[in-house]
N, C-alpha and C positions, 0 to 999 in steps of 0.2 A: 372900362377895364384898365387896370393899372399897369405900368411898365415893370416888368420883372427881370429884364436883362439890360445890359449895356454892351454895345458893340463898338470895338475899336479896330480901325483898319489903317494899315500903312500903305497908301497908294503908291508911294515911291518904290515899293518892292513888288508891284504888280505890273505885268505887261498889259498893253491894251487888250490883248486876247484874253488874258485872265480876268480882267475887269469885266469884259463882256460875258464871260462864262459865269462869273458870280451872279450877275444880274439874271441870266437865263436859267440857272440851276435852282434858284430858290423857289420852292413850291408856294410860298405865300407873298412873293414880290416885295421882300424887305429892301433889296438893293436897287439903286437907280444910278444911272450915269448922268453926270452934269459936267460940261466942259472937259470931257474925256477922263474924268475922275469918277470913282464909284463911291457911293455913300449909302448909309442905312437911312431909309425914310423914317423920320421920327414917328409919323402917324401909323406906320406899319410894324414897328419893332415889337409891339405887344402881341402880334400875330405869330411870332416865331414859335415853331414846334420843336426846336432843338434837334432837328433831324441830322445836323452836322455835315450836310453836303458841302456847305461853304468851307468848312474846316478841312475837308479832304482836298479841295481845289487850291486854296491859298497856300503860298509857300510857308514853310515852318516858321511860326512866330509872327507872321504878317497880319493875322486876324485873331482877335481875342474876343470871346463872349464871356462877360462876367455875370454870373447869376446873383442878382442883388439880394435875394432872399437867403443866400447861404455864403456869399462872397467866394464861391468856387469859380475858377477861371478855366474855360475851355480854350485851348490854343490850337491854331491851325497846324496841320501835320505835313502839308505839302501834297502835291499831286501824286496819285497812286498809278499814274500811267496814262 
């Protein structure tokens, strides 16, 4: 299966708690923590269902998902509470 999205994440804008939440909220385990930073696992990115749960959690603009097939960008909106 080919990669159809690109995930960009600004760790410096995420608290340790938010980093842990990103890892736990993803239903297909795209995110992992390493040395207290969160990253998208390259081998899991193609499993993304574009559920947007990560975009709801990350602060506005700290996480971007680019759809490579349309060049559309989905941008995090910040926590809803």
